[in-house]
N, C-alpha and C positions, 0 to 999 in steps of 0.2 A: 603634643599628644595629639590634636587633628592633623600634623604631617605625615607622623607615625602610622593614625589609622588609615590615608589616603596610601600610604606605601603598604600596607597590606593589604588592601584593595586591590591595588595595582596587580600586585604579585600575585593574590587567587585568582584576578580575573586573568593574568598572562598564563598560568599553571591550566587553569580550567581551559583557554582556546588550545592551550597546546595538547590536552585530553581529548577533544573536539576532533583534532587535525589526525591525532594518532588511532581513533577508532576508525574515521572514515576511511583512512589508508587500509584498515585491518579488513575493515567490511567490503571494498574494491577488492582485494584480494582474495575475499571469501565468496567473489559476488560471483558464480557459477551459472546460475539462471539470467539469460540474455533476452533481451529484445531482438527477434529475427529479422524483423523488418517485412516479413512477407505473413506476419499471421499465423494463427493457430488453427489445428482442427477442434476447438471445443466445442462449436454449435453442432458438430456430426455427434456428440456425446449428451450434452446437455443445453435445456434453452438458456440463453441469457440476453431475451429481449425485456431487460427487468433485473430485479435484485432478488436474492436469497436471503431469508430471514429465519429467525426463529419465531413460533406461532406467539408468542407471549408479547414479542416485539418488534411485530410487522409494522407498525406507525413509528417506532422510535431510532430503530438502525439497521442496517442491512451490509449485504458484503455487494460486489459484483466482479463479473469475470467479463472482460471485454476481448473482440477477438483479436487485437492485437498482441497480448501478452498483459497488460494491463490487469492489476487486482486492484480492487477500492475496497475499502471499509470506513464507512461514513454514519451522520446522523441525521433524522430528518428533523424539520423544523416544528418549534414546539404547536401542540394542541390541532394534528393537521390529520384527515381523514384517510382511509384506504381510495375512498374513491378519488381525493384530490393527489394522491401520490399516481394512480392508475389513470388519469386524465394528464399529469404535467408534470413528469418526474423530476425534469431539471428545475422546476421552481419548488419543488418539495424538498430537495437536500440542502441541511443546514451547510452555511457555509459562504465566504464573501464571492462576489465575481468581481474578475479582474478582467478590462478586455474584453469584456462579453461572453470571459468563459469562466466555468465554476472552478474555484480555488479549494481543490480537494482538501487541503490540509496537510498537515506534515508527517502521517503514515500513508504509504504508498508500497505497493508491491508487485512483482512479476510471477507470472508463472509456469511451468511445463507438468505435463501432462506424462505421464507411465500407466501404461495398461487403464485400470481402473481408480487413479489415482492422482487431485490434481496436487503437484507439491507447489507451494506460494514461498517465496523470499520476502520479505516484509520488512521495510524499512522505515524509521524515524530521522526523519534531517534534522542536522545539530543545528544549534545557535550559539550565542556566547555563553549562554548557561545552561544548554540541554546539550550533552552530548550526543553523536549520532547512535543509532541502535541497528540492531537485524535480530531477525527470528526466523526460522521456519514453521511453517503450519501445512499440513497434510490433511485433503480433503478426499473421503472414499466417496466415489459417486455410487448410490443407490438406485437412482434410476434418472430418467429425464428432468424432472423436476425435484428432486431429493439428494441434498447430499451430508454428509457429519464427518465432523472434525474427527481425527484418529490417533494426529501428533503434534507434540509442540516443541520446539527445543529452540533455546537464545543459540546463535551463532559465534559469540564473542567470545575472547579467551578469558573472561571473566565471568562469564557464563559457565564455562570448562572448569573453571576452578571452583564456584559454587558448586553445582553438580559434584564433582569428587569431593569437598570437603563435606556435604550433607548426605552424601550416599545416594543421588538421586538419579534418576534416567528419564530420557526423552517422555514427557506424556504421554501415555497410548491409552488411551478409554474409548468407551462410545459415548464419544460429547453430543453436545445438544443438538438435534438433526434439523437443519434449514431445508424451508420449502420454497419452491420458486414463486415470484409473486410479478406477473405481467405489466407492463407499464410503459405509456407512450411520452413521447418525448424526451428520449435518452440522453443526460448529461454525454458530453463526450470524454474520451480517456486521456485528451490534451492535459499535460500537468508537469511540476516542474521536475520530477524521475527522470520524464523521458528527454528533458534536456540536458542530463548527466551524461556525457559521451558514454562512461565506464558500463553503463546498461544495455548498453549496445553490443552484438555481436559483429557486427562491422561498421567502420567509422563513415563507410560512406551513407550507410542509412539513418545514422546521427546527424552527418550534413545537410541529406535531404528535410528531415524532420526540420530541424532550426531554419531553412530557407523555406520551407512551407509556413512555419511560424512566421517570420519575420514577413511572408508577402499578405499574411492577413492582417498582421499589423497594421500593413500599408491600407489595409483597404477599408480600416474604420474610422 
């Protein structure tokens, strides 16, 4: 019986790992928003030296748009004040610190700008027991310090199948408005997503980034 259970567990893990690989390949094929290597013009449209949050949760969670094209969604340390966040945001974000850099976790994204809309492709990194996932979120720019989510849609085939079966359409609504909160000592945008070659438009830009990371690690 124990041998049979071990076989079943091994078979389950194998099938799950195949699913993770398959979904990552699908995500790569649908990854149309890329890091360009020369930054974006987002600073011309909104404030970015800080984070955006709903008024109700401004000391619990937030989102950031980095000038190089990286998007992050994160939580803050428990029982932290607005004053502490403003004084040193890097120490306020919940997450492990690895090689003196904040580990943003498994959820990260990249964005592009079309008119008054920021379009984000948001990725969840897979593991042995968790498949990769990808979705698209769009934020309408209200003014330099105010944005509003207006669209959400999963990007995978399983999402398309679910939408078809349930007669659902991409979420379009007046979502909860997020306001800008300025802060000092901002975290770096360095993260696992930037180490993925497929997220870059040009391979050389990826190589340059990996070399930068390599040199920084040698200094530590």
